[in-house]
All heavy atoms as TSV, in Angstrom:
chain	resi	resn	atom	element	x	y	z
A	1	LEU	N	N	-5.350	-6.294	10.264
A	1	LEU	CA	C	-4.625	-7.561	10.249
A	1	LEU	C	C	-3.178	-7.379	9.783
A	1	LEU	O	O	-2.266	-7.812	10.489
A	1	LEU	CB	C	-5.349	-8.587	9.398
A	1	LEU	CG	C	-4.697	-9.996	9.345
A	1	LEU	CD1	C	-4.667	-10.608	10.754
A	1	LEU	CD2	C	-5.420	-10.887	8.419
A	2	VAL	N	N	-3.019	-6.651	8.737
A	2	VAL	CA	C	-1.641	-6.458	8.267
A	2	VAL	C	C	-0.846	-5.590	9.180
A	2	VAL	O	O	0.298	-5.885	9.507
A	2	VAL	CB	C	-1.685	-5.812	6.827
A	2	VAL	CG1	C	-0.285	-5.350	6.428
A	2	VAL	CG2	C	-2.260	-6.699	5.808
A	3	ILE	N	N	-1.455	-4.531	9.711
A	3	ILE	CA	C	-0.745	-3.655	10.659
A	3	ILE	C	C	-0.339	-4.344	11.907
A	3	ILE	O	O	0.804	-4.296	12.374
A	3	ILE	CB	C	-1.596	-2.392	10.917
A	3	ILE	CG1	C	-1.701	-1.554	9.689
A	3	ILE	CG2	C	-0.968	-1.585	12.031
A	3	ILE	CD1	C	-2.589	-0.362	9.763
A	4	SER	N	N	-1.256	-5.182	12.421
A	4	SER	CA	C	-0.855	-5.925	13.658
A	4	SER	C	C	0.235	-6.871	13.351
A	4	SER	O	O	1.091	-7.122	14.216
A	4	SER	CB	C	-2.117	-6.591	14.297
A	4	SER	OG	O	-2.567	-7.608	13.401
A	5	SER	N	N	0.283	-7.417	12.181
A	5	SER	CA	C	1.375	-8.326	11.821
A	5	SER	C	C	2.690	-7.609	11.762
A	5	SER	O	O	3.735	-8.093	12.052
A	5	SER	CB	C	1.148	-8.980	10.430
A	5	SER	OG	O	0.013	-9.781	10.575
A	6	CYS	N	N	2.609	-6.281	11.340
A	6	CYS	CA	C	3.861	-5.529	11.248
A	6	CYS	C	C	4.396	-5.108	12.644
A	6	CYS	O	O	5.533	-4.974	12.842
A	6	CYS	CB	C	3.578	-4.252	10.426
A	6	CYS	SG	S	3.401	-4.505	8.720
A	7	GLN	N	N	3.443	-4.886	13.540
A	7	GLN	CA	C	3.793	-4.483	14.896
A	7	GLN	C	C	4.606	-5.535	15.588
A	7	GLN	O	O	5.413	-5.306	16.411
A	7	GLN	CB	C	2.635	-3.986	15.671
A	7	GLN	CG	C	2.064	-2.678	15.094
A	7	GLN	CD	C	0.789	-2.289	15.762
A	7	GLN	OE1	O	0.153	-3.062	16.413
A	7	GLN	NE2	N	0.362	-1.047	15.528
A	8	SER	N	N	4.194	-6.811	15.349
A	8	SER	CA	C	4.960	-7.917	15.931
A	8	SER	C	C	5.216	-8.912	14.890
A	8	SER	O	O	4.497	-9.832	14.661
A	8	SER	CB	C	4.118	-8.443	17.131
A	8	SER	OG	O	3.547	-9.566	17.040
A	9	PRO	N	N	6.290	-8.585	14.125
A	9	PRO	CA	C	6.590	-9.374	12.881
A	9	PRO	C	C	6.907	-10.799	13.129
A	9	PRO	O	O	7.756	-11.099	13.992
A	9	PRO	CB	C	7.739	-8.615	12.251
A	9	PRO	CG	C	8.288	-7.848	13.316
A	9	PRO	CD	C	7.309	-7.565	14.339
A	10	SER	N	N	6.359	-11.700	12.360
A	10	SER	CA	C	6.727	-13.049	12.314
A	10	SER	C	C	6.378	-13.573	10.973
A	10	SER	O	O	5.268	-13.357	10.515
A	10	SER	CB	C	6.019	-13.842	13.451
A	10	SER	OG	O	4.715	-13.844	13.199
A	11	LEU	N	N	7.285	-14.373	10.405
A	11	LEU	CA	C	7.043	-14.905	9.109
A	11	LEU	C	C	6.514	-16.390	9.268
A	11	LEU	O	O	6.919	-17.001	10.247
A	11	LEU	CB	C	8.309	-14.898	8.282
A	11	LEU	CG	C	8.899	-13.502	7.936
A	11	LEU	CD1	C	10.176	-13.616	7.256
A	11	LEU	CD2	C	7.882	-12.684	7.097
A	12	PRO	N	N	5.726	-16.849	8.338
A	12	PRO	CA	C	5.288	-18.237	8.441
A	12	PRO	C	C	6.459	-19.172	8.457
A	12	PRO	O	O	7.319	-19.134	7.569
A	12	PRO	CB	C	4.438	-18.428	7.180
A	12	PRO	CG	C	4.098	-17.031	6.753
A	12	PRO	CD	C	5.142	-16.140	7.259
A	13	ALA	N	N	6.490	-20.057	9.481
A	13	ALA	CA	C	7.630	-20.995	9.587
A	13	ALA	C	C	7.622	-21.992	8.434
A	13	ALA	O	O	6.621	-22.522	8.058
A	13	ALA	CB	C	7.422	-21.797	10.890
A	14	GLY	N	N	8.782	-22.151	7.839
A	14	GLY	CA	C	8.989	-23.042	6.744
A	14	GLY	C	C	8.287	-22.702	5.450
A	14	GLY	O	O	8.102	-23.552	4.607
A	15	SER	N	N	7.850	-21.472	5.298
A	15	SER	CA	C	7.123	-21.064	4.047
A	15	SER	C	C	8.051	-21.271	2.844
A	15	SER	O	O	9.249	-20.917	2.836
A	15	SER	CB	C	6.669	-19.635	4.172
A	15	SER	OG	O	6.142	-19.240	2.948
A	16	GLN	N	N	7.465	-21.756	1.770
A	16	GLN	CA	C	8.167	-21.910	0.537
A	16	GLN	C	C	7.969	-20.797	-0.404
A	16	GLN	O	O	8.480	-20.746	-1.510
A	16	GLN	CB	C	7.803	-23.221	-0.191
A	16	GLN	CG	C	8.106	-24.453	0.726
A	16	GLN	CD	C	9.608	-24.550	0.967
A	16	GLN	OE1	O	10.426	-24.458	0.139
A	16	GLN	NE2	N	9.992	-24.760	2.229
A	17	LEU	N	N	7.073	-19.834	-0.038
A	17	LEU	CA	C	6.723	-18.678	-0.890
A	17	LEU	C	C	7.922	-17.754	-0.922
A	17	LEU	O	O	8.467	-17.300	0.077
A	17	LEU	CB	C	5.512	-17.962	-0.329
A	17	LEU	CG	C	4.240	-18.774	-0.343
A	17	LEU	CD1	C	3.145	-17.950	0.389
A	17	LEU	CD2	C	3.791	-19.066	-1.709
A	18	PRO	N	N	8.346	-17.380	-2.121
A	18	PRO	CA	C	9.486	-16.463	-2.253
A	18	PRO	C	C	9.371	-15.107	-1.579
A	18	PRO	O	O	10.293	-14.506	-1.189
A	18	PRO	CB	C	9.727	-16.313	-3.757
A	18	PRO	CG	C	8.583	-16.962	-4.465
A	18	PRO	CD	C	7.816	-17.743	-3.413
A	19	CYS	N	N	8.138	-14.636	-1.441
A	19	CYS	CA	C	7.901	-13.362	-0.840
A	19	CYS	C	C	8.229	-13.274	0.576
A	19	CYS	O	O	8.425	-12.254	1.171
A	19	CYS	CB	C	6.486	-12.934	-1.078
A	19	CYS	SG	S	5.255	-13.958	-0.334
A	20	PHE	N	N	8.361	-14.444	1.234
A	20	PHE	CA	C	8.703	-14.497	2.673
A	20	PHE	C	C	10.188	-14.801	2.860
A	20	PHE	O	O	10.670	-14.899	3.991
A	20	PHE	CB	C	7.927	-15.595	3.422
A	20	PHE	CG	C	6.431	-15.261	3.541
A	20	PHE	CD1	C	5.466	-15.948	2.953
A	20	PHE	CD2	C	6.065	-14.077	4.213
A	20	PHE	CE1	C	4.150	-15.675	3.071
A	20	PHE	CE2	C	4.726	-13.716	4.375
A	20	PHE	CZ	C	3.768	-14.503	3.754
A	21	HIS	N	N	10.970	-14.820	1.843
A	21	HIS	CA	C	12.408	-15.072	1.935
A	21	HIS	C	C	13.159	-13.741	1.923
A	21	HIS	O	O	12.821	-12.788	1.232
A	21	HIS	CB	C	12.925	-15.943	0.803
A	21	HIS	CG	C	12.343	-17.334	0.904
A	21	HIS	ND1	N	13.109	-18.485	0.651
A	21	HIS	CD2	C	11.130	-17.821	1.292
A	21	HIS	CE1	C	12.436	-19.544	0.819
A	21	HIS	NE2	N	11.156	-19.218	1.173
A	22	GLY	N	N	14.220	-13.633	2.748
A	22	GLY	CA	C	15.007	-12.450	2.814
A	22	GLY	C	C	14.694	-11.627	4.025
A	22	GLY	O	O	13.576	-11.675	4.549
A	23	SER	N	N	15.660	-10.944	4.489
A	23	SER	CA	C	15.556	-10.159	5.761
A	23	SER	C	C	14.807	-8.893	5.567
A	23	SER	O	O	14.448	-8.272	6.575
A	23	SER	CB	C	16.924	-9.918	6.382
A	23	SER	OG	O	17.664	-9.152	5.421
A	24	SER	N	N	14.578	-8.445	4.328
A	24	SER	CA	C	13.923	-7.070	4.125
A	24	SER	C	C	12.447	-7.162	4.056
A	24	SER	O	O	11.788	-6.142	3.935
A	24	SER	CB	C	14.496	-6.513	2.895
A	24	SER	OG	O	14.224	-7.288	1.711
A	25	THR	N	N	11.847	-8.373	4.106
A	25	THR	CA	C	10.392	-8.475	3.887
A	25	THR	C	C	9.539	-7.617	4.875
A	25	THR	O	O	8.763	-6.855	4.438
A	25	THR	CB	C	9.977	-9.928	3.977
A	25	THR	OG1	O	10.656	-10.748	3.026
A	25	THR	CG2	C	8.459	-10.142	3.727
A	26	ILE	N	N	9.784	-7.836	6.116
A	26	ILE	CA	C	9.047	-7.036	7.150
A	26	ILE	C	C	9.387	-5.527	7.071
A	26	ILE	O	O	8.494	-4.714	7.183
A	26	ILE	CB	C	9.320	-7.607	8.585
A	26	ILE	CG1	C	8.753	-9.016	8.645
A	26	ILE	CG2	C	8.725	-6.737	9.617
A	26	ILE	CD1	C	7.223	-9.111	8.520
A	27	ARG	N	N	10.680	-5.249	6.832
A	27	ARG	CA	C	11.059	-3.824	6.809
A	27	ARG	C	C	10.355	-3.179	5.646
A	27	ARG	O	O	9.852	-2.070	5.793
A	27	ARG	CB	C	12.629	-3.737	6.652
A	27	ARG	CG	C	13.054	-2.313	6.573
A	27	ARG	CD	C	14.598	-2.192	6.490
A	27	ARG	NE	N	15.284	-3.177	5.692
A	27	ARG	CZ	C	15.461	-3.067	4.350
A	27	ARG	NH1	N	14.995	-2.014	3.742
A	27	ARG	NH2	N	16.087	-4.016	3.678
A	28	ASN	N	N	10.319	-3.804	4.500
A	28	ASN	CA	C	9.674	-3.260	3.312
A	28	ASN	C	C	8.173	-3.069	3.548
A	28	ASN	O	O	7.592	-2.099	3.138
A	28	ASN	CB	C	9.934	-4.058	2.067
A	28	ASN	CG	C	11.334	-3.963	1.602
A	28	ASN	OD1	O	12.096	-3.056	1.978
A	28	ASN	ND2	N	11.773	-4.978	0.809
A	29	LEU	N	N	7.559	-4.021	4.235
A	29	LEU	CA	C	6.165	-3.914	4.526
A	29	LEU	C	C	5.889	-2.790	5.491
A	29	LEU	O	O	4.938	-2.029	5.290
A	29	LEU	CB	C	5.655	-5.265	5.153
A	29	LEU	CG	C	4.145	-5.389	5.378
A	29	LEU	CD1	C	3.417	-5.303	4.034
A	29	LEU	CD2	C	3.863	-6.687	6.032
A	30	LYS	N	N	6.692	-2.604	6.516
A	30	LYS	CA	C	6.509	-1.480	7.447
A	30	LYS	C	C	6.626	-0.137	6.661
A	30	LYS	O	O	5.942	0.784	6.919
A	30	LYS	CB	C	7.542	-1.544	8.558
A	30	LYS	CG	C	7.180	-2.641	9.600
A	30	LYS	CD	C	8.196	-2.552	10.689
A	30	LYS	CE	C	7.843	-3.551	11.832
A	30	LYS	NZ	N	8.800	-3.458	12.943
A	31	GLU	N	N	7.664	-0.065	5.800
A	31	GLU	CA	C	7.854	1.146	4.986
A	31	GLU	C	C	6.622	1.476	4.137
A	31	GLU	O	O	6.189	2.584	4.053
A	31	GLU	CB	C	9.122	1.114	4.149
A	31	GLU	CG	C	10.411	1.174	4.973
A	31	GLU	CD	C	11.635	0.952	4.115
A	31	GLU	OE1	O	11.516	0.957	2.835
A	31	GLU	OE2	O	12.718	0.812	4.696
A	32	ARG	N	N	6.112	0.395	3.532
A	32	ARG	CA	C	4.991	0.601	2.645
A	32	ARG	C	C	3.729	1.083	3.377
A	32	ARG	O	O	2.991	1.957	2.845
A	32	ARG	CB	C	4.641	-0.736	2.002
A	32	ARG	CG	C	3.601	-0.647	0.968
A	32	ARG	CD	C	3.365	-1.978	0.230
A	32	ARG	NE	N	2.473	-1.764	-0.792
A	32	ARG	CZ	C	2.166	-2.688	-1.721
A	32	ARG	NH1	N	2.755	-3.892	-1.625
A	32	ARG	NH2	N	1.251	-2.524	-2.616
A	33	PHE	N	N	3.568	0.664	4.617
A	33	PHE	CA	C	2.407	1.097	5.437
A	33	PHE	C	C	2.755	2.266	6.305
A	33	PHE	O	O	1.923	2.632	7.166
A	33	PHE	CB	C	1.883	-0.050	6.209
A	33	PHE	CG	C	1.050	-1.009	5.276
A	33	PHE	CD1	C	1.670	-2.141	4.838
A	33	PHE	CD2	C	-0.216	-0.765	4.950
A	33	PHE	CE1	C	0.974	-3.000	3.987
A	33	PHE	CE2	C	-0.947	-1.575	4.099
A	33	PHE	CZ	C	-0.329	-2.731	3.608
A	34	HIS	N	N	3.934	2.847	6.244
A	34	HIS	CA	C	4.363	4.007	6.931
A	34	HIS	C	C	4.187	3.848	8.446
A	34	HIS	O	O	3.574	4.708	9.135
A	34	HIS	CB	C	3.610	5.268	6.412
A	34	HIS	CG	C	3.823	5.458	4.943
A	34	HIS	ND1	N	4.946	5.910	4.373
A	34	HIS	CD2	C	2.948	5.191	3.900
A	34	HIS	CE1	C	4.842	5.891	3.085
A	34	HIS	NE2	N	3.599	5.519	2.765
A	35	MET	N	N	4.612	2.738	8.986
A	35	MET	CA	C	4.458	2.401	10.370
A	35	MET	C	C	5.149	3.435	11.346
A	35	MET	O	O	4.885	3.404	12.545
A	35	MET	CB	C	4.974	0.962	10.658
A	35	MET	CG	C	4.196	-0.054	9.875
A	35	MET	SD	S	2.505	-0.222	10.273
A	35	MET	CE	C	2.595	-0.736	11.980
A	36	ASN	N	N	6.094	4.220	10.863
A	36	ASN	CA	C	6.864	5.093	11.697
A	36	ASN	C	C	6.217	6.481	11.792
A	36	ASN	O	O	6.752	7.344	12.453
A	36	ASN	CB	C	8.280	5.262	11.147
A	36	ASN	CG	C	8.352	5.821	9.745
A	36	ASN	OD1	O	7.343	5.600	8.951
A	36	ASN	ND2	N	9.360	6.441	9.377
A	37	MET	N	N	5.098	6.698	11.125
A	37	MET	CA	C	4.450	8.008	11.128
A	37	MET	C	C	3.375	8.111	12.169
A	37	MET	O	O	2.722	7.124	12.567
A	37	MET	CB	C	3.799	8.287	9.791
A	37	MET	CG	C	4.781	8.514	8.672
A	37	MET	SD	S	3.894	8.987	7.191
A	37	MET	CE	C	5.236	9.657	6.209
A	38	THR	N	N	3.133	9.336	12.673
A	38	THR	CA	C	2.043	9.625	13.592
A	38	THR	C	C	0.734	9.647	12.852
A	38	THR	O	O	0.712	9.718	11.590
A	38	THR	CB	C	2.252	10.968	14.313
A	38	THR	OG1	O	2.144	11.996	13.309
A	38	THR	CG2	C	3.616	11.065	15.008
A	39	GLU	N	N	-0.338	9.684	13.552
A	39	GLU	CA	C	-1.658	9.739	12.925
A	39	GLU	C	C	-1.784	11.003	12.081
A	39	GLU	O	O	-2.355	10.958	10.981
A	39	GLU	CB	C	-2.721	9.698	14.032
A	39	GLU	CG	C	-4.133	9.511	13.505
A	39	GLU	CD	C	-4.406	8.014	13.150
A	39	GLU	OE1	O	-3.748	7.119	13.673
A	39	GLU	OE2	O	-5.289	7.843	12.321
A	40	GLU	N	N	-1.324	12.135	12.614
A	40	GLU	CA	C	-1.377	13.366	11.871
A	40	GLU	C	C	-0.500	13.313	10.619
A	40	GLU	O	O	-0.931	13.834	9.563
A	40	GLU	CB	C	-0.901	14.553	12.802
A	40	GLU	CG	C	-1.895	14.827	13.938
A	40	GLU	CD	C	-1.636	13.833	15.124
A	40	GLU	OE1	O	-0.595	13.150	15.205
A	40	GLU	OE2	O	-2.603	13.725	15.940
A	41	GLN	N	N	0.689	12.778	10.680
A	41	GLN	CA	C	1.492	12.650	9.505
A	41	GLN	C	C	0.864	11.761	8.382
A	41	GLN	O	O	0.943	12.122	7.272
A	41	GLN	CB	C	2.877	12.101	9.866
A	41	GLN	CG	C	3.764	13.032	10.723
A	41	GLN	CD	C	5.026	12.342	11.279
A	41	GLN	OE1	O	4.941	11.168	11.666
A	41	GLN	NE2	N	6.109	13.142	11.339
A	42	LEU	N	N	0.291	10.707	8.905
A	42	LEU	CA	C	-0.431	9.830	8.002
A	42	LEU	C	C	-1.549	10.497	7.254
A	42	LEU	O	O	-1.804	10.386	6.074
A	42	LEU	CB	C	-0.929	8.539	8.660
A	42	LEU	CG	C	0.100	7.508	8.980
A	42	LEU	CD1	C	-0.502	6.428	9.909
A	42	LEU	CD2	C	0.618	6.893	7.742
A	43	GLN	N	N	-2.344	11.282	8.050
A	43	GLN	CA	C	-3.483	11.996	7.452
A	43	GLN	C	C	-2.986	12.973	6.350
A	43	GLN	O	O	-3.584	12.995	5.278
A	43	GLN	CB	C	-4.243	12.745	8.506
A	43	GLN	CG	C	-5.460	13.437	7.999
A	43	GLN	CD	C	-6.286	14.076	9.093
A	43	GLN	OE1	O	-5.961	13.971	10.239
A	43	GLN	NE2	N	-7.330	14.755	8.716
A	44	LEU	N	N	-1.929	13.694	6.619
A	44	LEU	CA	C	-1.366	14.590	5.651
A	44	LEU	C	C	-0.839	13.841	4.434
A	44	LEU	O	O	-1.128	14.288	3.280
A	44	LEU	CB	C	-0.217	15.463	6.266
A	44	LEU	CG	C	0.395	16.488	5.350
A	44	LEU	CD1	C	-0.564	17.534	4.846
A	44	LEU	CD2	C	1.581	17.180	6.085
A	45	LEU	N	N	-0.166	12.798	4.602
A	45	LEU	CA	C	0.379	11.984	3.469
A	45	LEU	C	C	-0.779	11.444	2.614
A	45	LEU	O	O	-0.710	11.558	1.421
A	45	LEU	CB	C	1.214	10.786	4.031
A	45	LEU	CG	C	1.712	9.817	2.973
A	45	LEU	CD1	C	2.728	10.517	2.016
A	45	LEU	CD2	C	2.294	8.560	3.654
A	46	ILE	N	N	-1.799	10.903	3.267
A	46	ILE	CA	C	-2.905	10.355	2.487
A	46	ILE	C	C	-3.622	11.468	1.700
A	46	ILE	O	O	-4.023	11.306	0.513
A	46	ILE	CB	C	-3.897	9.587	3.426
A	46	ILE	CG1	C	-3.190	8.317	3.890
A	46	ILE	CG2	C	-5.174	9.270	2.727
A	46	ILE	CD1	C	-3.907	7.622	5.027
A	47	GLU	N	N	-3.794	12.641	2.323
A	47	GLU	CA	C	-4.448	13.755	1.598
A	47	GLU	C	C	-3.607	14.135	0.390
A	47	GLU	O	O	-4.155	14.427	-0.652
A	47	GLU	CB	C	-4.662	14.898	2.529
A	47	GLU	CG	C	-5.763	14.696	3.548
A	47	GLU	CD	C	-5.808	15.813	4.640
A	47	GLU	OE1	O	-5.050	16.733	4.546
A	47	GLU	OE2	O	-6.710	15.641	5.500
A	48	GLN	N	N	-2.320	14.188	0.539
A	48	GLN	CA	C	-1.386	14.524	-0.579
A	48	GLN	C	C	-1.488	13.476	-1.672
A	48	GLN	O	O	-1.488	13.829	-2.846
A	48	GLN	CB	C	0.061	14.661	-0.077
A	48	GLN	CG	C	0.276	15.862	0.812
A	48	GLN	CD	C	1.645	15.902	1.459
A	48	GLN	OE1	O	2.331	14.870	1.572
A	48	GLN	NE2	N	1.965	17.023	1.950
A	49	MET	N	N	-1.514	12.203	-1.218
A	49	MET	CA	C	-1.553	11.079	-2.271
A	49	MET	C	C	-2.915	11.170	-3.028
A	49	MET	O	O	-2.894	10.958	-4.263
A	49	MET	CB	C	-1.446	9.710	-1.556
A	49	MET	CG	C	0.014	9.480	-1.020
A	49	MET	SD	S	0.074	8.037	0.038
A	49	MET	CE	C	-0.006	6.777	-1.128
A	50	VAL	N	N	-4.009	11.370	-2.333
A	50	VAL	CA	C	-5.299	11.453	-3.024
A	50	VAL	C	C	-5.323	12.658	-3.931
A	50	VAL	O	O	-5.800	12.581	-5.081
A	50	VAL	CB	C	-6.425	11.462	-1.984
A	50	VAL	CG1	C	-7.753	11.855	-2.642
A	50	VAL	CG2	C	-6.538	10.088	-1.266
A	51	ASP	N	N	-4.850	13.807	-3.390
A	51	ASP	CA	C	-4.846	15.022	-4.226
A	51	ASP	C	C	-4.023	14.852	-5.468
A	51	ASP	O	O	-4.437	15.209	-6.559
A	51	ASP	CB	C	-4.285	16.176	-3.398
A	51	ASP	CG	C	-4.615	17.484	-3.954
A	51	ASP	OD1	O	-5.751	17.735	-4.428
A	51	ASP	OD2	O	-3.772	18.419	-3.878
A	52	GLY	N	N	-2.854	14.175	-5.362
A	52	GLY	CA	C	-1.984	13.941	-6.468
A	52	GLY	C	C	-2.651	12.997	-7.467
A	52	GLY	O	O	-2.578	13.141	-8.750
A	53	SER	N	N	-3.348	12.044	-6.974
A	53	SER	CA	C	-4.045	11.057	-7.796
A	53	SER	C	C	-5.136	11.725	-8.584
A	53	SER	O	O	-5.343	11.387	-9.743
A	53	SER	CB	C	-4.570	9.877	-6.984
A	53	SER	OG	O	-5.262	8.961	-7.798
A	54	MET	N	N	-5.901	12.554	-7.930
A	54	MET	CA	C	-6.978	13.210	-8.584
A	54	MET	C	C	-6.635	14.110	-9.750
A	54	MET	O	O	-7.328	14.288	-10.668
A	54	MET	CB	C	-7.790	14.043	-7.554
A	54	MET	CG	C	-8.591	13.158	-6.647
A	54	MET	SD	S	-9.396	14.135	-5.355
A	54	MET	CE	C	-10.509	15.127	-6.232
A	55	ARG	N	N	-5.337	14.661	-9.686
A	55	ARG	CA	C	-4.829	15.468	-10.765
A	55	ARG	C	C	-4.052	14.750	-11.775
A	55	ARG	O	O	-3.548	15.321	-12.808
A	55	ARG	CB	C	-3.998	16.574	-10.157
A	55	ARG	CG	C	-4.811	17.660	-9.411
A	55	ARG	CD	C	-3.996	18.797	-8.939
A	55	ARG	NE	N	-3.580	18.515	-7.576
A	55	ARG	CZ	C	-2.250	18.402	-7.171
A	55	ARG	NH1	N	-1.334	18.580	-8.003
A	55	ARG	NH2	N	-2.012	18.157	-5.952
A	56	SER	N	N	-3.897	13.469	-11.628
A	56	SER	CA	C	-3.005	12.658	-12.519
A	56	SER	C	C	-3.728	12.260	-13.760
A	56	SER	O	O	-4.852	11.738	-13.759
A	56	SER	CB	C	-2.555	11.374	-11.776
A	56	SER	OG	O	-1.939	10.478	-12.632
A	57	ILE	N	N	-3.035	12.464	-14.868
A	57	ILE	CA	C	-3.672	11.971	-16.175
A	57	ILE	C	C	-3.781	10.497	-16.238
A	57	ILE	O	O	-4.741	9.952	-16.877
A	57	ILE	CB	C	-2.836	12.558	-17.393
A	57	ILE	CG1	C	-3.544	12.229	-18.692
A	57	ILE	CG2	C	-1.412	12.004	-17.389
A	57	ILE	CD1	C	-4.832	12.929	-18.926
A	58	THR	N	N	-2.839	9.770	-15.637
A	58	THR	CA	C	-2.957	8.323	-15.686
A	58	THR	C	C	-4.159	7.807	-14.923
A	58	THR	O	O	-4.798	6.828	-15.351
A	58	THR	CB	C	-1.595	7.669	-15.176
A	58	THR	OG1	O	-1.409	8.142	-13.847
A	58	THR	CG2	C	-0.454	7.962	-16.114
A	59	THR	N	N	-4.506	8.500	-13.789
A	59	THR	CA	C	-5.692	8.079	-13.075
A	59	THR	C	C	-6.950	8.321	-13.913
A	59	THR	O	O	-7.790	7.452	-13.992
A	59	THR	CB	C	-5.822	8.921	-11.785
A	59	THR	OG1	O	-4.659	8.671	-10.955
A	59	THR	CG2	C	-7.086	8.626	-11.038
A	60	LYS	N	N	-6.971	9.455	-14.624
A	60	LYS	CA	C	-8.131	9.717	-15.486
A	60	LYS	C	C	-8.240	8.708	-16.595
A	60	LYS	O	O	-9.330	8.243	-16.981
A	60	LYS	CB	C	-8.045	11.157	-16.007
A	60	LYS	CG	C	-8.316	12.212	-14.977
A	60	LYS	CD	C	-8.042	13.586	-15.553
A	60	LYS	CE	C	-8.342	14.697	-14.636
A	60	LYS	NZ	N	-7.677	14.609	-13.285
A	61	LEU	N	N	-7.079	8.356	-17.163
A	61	LEU	CA	C	-7.089	7.374	-18.306
A	61	LEU	C	C	-7.566	5.989	-17.769
A	61	LEU	O	O	-8.330	5.316	-18.431
A	61	LEU	CB	C	-5.705	7.288	-18.959
A	61	LEU	CG	C	-5.252	8.474	-19.735
A	61	LEU	CD1	C	-3.758	8.389	-20.094
A	61	LEU	CD2	C	-6.134	8.634	-20.975
A	62	TYR	N	N	-7.033	5.576	-16.617
A	62	TYR	CA	C	-7.408	4.309	-16.021
A	62	TYR	C	C	-8.908	4.339	-15.691
A	62	TYR	O	O	-9.549	3.296	-15.946
A	62	TYR	CB	C	-6.544	3.992	-14.836
A	62	TYR	CG	C	-6.836	2.634	-14.296
A	62	TYR	CD1	C	-6.452	1.472	-14.993
A	62	TYR	CD2	C	-7.563	2.478	-13.094
A	62	TYR	CE1	C	-6.725	0.191	-14.447
A	62	TYR	CE2	C	-7.849	1.200	-12.651
A	62	TYR	CZ	C	-7.384	0.075	-13.259
A	62	TYR	OH	O	-7.714	-1.167	-12.809
A	63	ASP	N	N	-9.343	5.430	-15.099
A	63	ASP	CA	C	-10.794	5.452	-14.767
A	63	ASP	C	C	-11.656	5.358	-16.006
A	63	ASP	O	O	-12.680	4.689	-15.976
A	63	ASP	CB	C	-11.129	6.764	-14.052
A	63	ASP	CG	C	-10.656	6.785	-12.607
A	63	ASP	OD1	O	-10.237	5.707	-12.074
A	63	ASP	OD2	O	-10.624	7.892	-11.992
A	64	GLY	N	N	-11.259	5.967	-17.080
A	64	GLY	CA	C	-11.986	5.879	-18.397
A	64	GLY	C	C	-11.985	4.456	-18.928
A	64	GLY	O	O	-12.924	3.959	-19.404
A	65	PHE	N	N	-10.841	3.803	-18.834
A	65	PHE	CA	C	-10.698	2.403	-19.238
A	65	PHE	C	C	-11.623	1.501	-18.418
A	65	PHE	O	O	-12.354	0.696	-18.990
A	65	PHE	CB	C	-9.272	1.945	-19.080
A	65	PHE	CG	C	-9.072	0.461	-19.325
A	65	PHE	CD1	C	-9.036	-0.052	-20.611
A	65	PHE	CD2	C	-8.957	-0.404	-18.234
A	65	PHE	CE1	C	-8.872	-1.391	-20.812
A	65	PHE	CE2	C	-8.757	-1.750	-18.464
A	65	PHE	CZ	C	-8.734	-2.230	-19.731
A	66	GLN	N	N	-11.670	1.668	-17.124
A	66	GLN	CA	C	-12.558	0.864	-16.249
A	66	GLN	C	C	-14.010	1.172	-16.607
A	66	GLN	O	O	-14.784	0.207	-16.604
A	66	GLN	CB	C	-12.279	1.157	-14.821
A	66	GLN	CG	C	-10.981	0.668	-14.208
A	66	GLN	CD	C	-11.031	-0.897	-14.236
A	66	GLN	OE1	O	-11.998	-1.498	-13.919
A	66	GLN	NE2	N	-9.886	-1.484	-14.525
A	67	TYR	N	N	-14.387	2.395	-16.932
A	67	TYR	CA	C	-15.722	2.682	-17.220
A	67	TYR	C	C	-16.149	2.011	-18.587
A	67	TYR	O	O	-17.206	1.375	-18.679
A	67	TYR	CB	C	-15.926	4.200	-17.354
A	67	TYR	CG	C	-17.326	4.629	-17.709
A	67	TYR	CD1	C	-18.408	4.494	-16.790
A	67	TYR	CD2	C	-17.582	5.049	-19.005
A	67	TYR	CE1	C	-19.586	4.830	-17.153
A	67	TYR	CE2	C	-18.884	5.409	-19.374
A	67	TYR	CZ	C	-19.903	5.235	-18.419
A	67	TYR	OH	O	-21.178	5.581	-18.777
A	68	LEU	N	N	-15.270	2.172	-19.567
A	68	LEU	CA	C	-15.587	1.559	-20.865
A	68	LEU	C	C	-15.604	0.002	-20.838
A	68	LEU	O	O	-16.461	-0.580	-21.477
A	68	LEU	CB	C	-14.577	2.019	-21.868
A	68	LEU	CG	C	-14.631	3.498	-22.295
A	68	LEU	CD1	C	-13.442	3.800	-23.163
A	68	LEU	CD2	C	-15.933	3.761	-22.986
A	69	THR	N	N	-14.669	-0.619	-20.096
A	69	THR	CA	C	-14.625	-2.063	-20.162
A	69	THR	C	C	-15.513	-2.757	-19.131
A	69	THR	O	O	-15.957	-3.882	-19.346
A	69	THR	CB	C	-13.171	-2.530	-20.028
A	69	THR	OG1	O	-12.645	-2.083	-18.725
A	69	THR	CG2	C	-12.301	-2.046	-21.108
A	70	ASN	N	N	-15.692	-2.092	-18.009
A	70	ASN	CA	C	-16.422	-2.776	-16.904
A	70	ASN	C	C	-17.641	-1.992	-16.356
A	70	ASN	O	O	-18.288	-2.431	-15.424
A	70	ASN	CB	C	-15.447	-3.087	-15.712
A	70	ASN	CG	C	-14.272	-3.896	-16.131
A	70	ASN	OD1	O	-14.454	-4.911	-16.810
A	70	ASN	ND2	N	-13.119	-3.493	-15.787
A	71	GLY	N	N	-17.848	-0.789	-16.870
A	71	GLY	CA	C	-18.903	0.031	-16.308
A	71	GLY	C	C	-18.668	0.566	-14.930
A	71	GLY	O	O	-19.545	0.914	-14.214
A	72	ILE	N	N	-17.406	0.533	-14.556
A	72	ILE	CA	C	-16.975	0.995	-13.146
A	72	ILE	C	C	-16.656	2.458	-13.277
A	72	ILE	O	O	-15.729	2.814	-14.027
A	72	ILE	CB	C	-15.838	0.173	-12.642
A	72	ILE	CG1	C	-16.222	-1.286	-12.469
A	72	ILE	CG2	C	-15.338	0.709	-11.335
A	72	ILE	CD1	C	-15.052	-2.203	-12.192
A	73	MET	N	N	-17.170	3.270	-12.413
A	73	MET	CA	C	-16.723	4.714	-12.352
A	73	MET	C	C	-16.498	5.069	-10.971
A	73	MET	O	O	-17.051	4.785	-10.006
A	73	MET	CB	C	-17.817	5.574	-12.941
A	73	MET	CG	C	-17.364	6.984	-13.090
A	73	MET	SD	S	-15.955	7.065	-14.163
A	73	MET	CE	C	-15.839	8.765	-14.493
């Protein structure tokens, strides 16, 4: 749903939500979802992100916090 919205961008008409104001909203969303990358580039990027996350101390700390407070592992 989000990706199809990025491919043919349109903002809700008359929206009062601040997140829809400004000309950079759609551009920032496209950048966040890497809409300019090929499938192969996306696969490599995601593998790098997951690999980096798995080695991150902050990920380990957050996982420990979730386990202790919510039983989520």
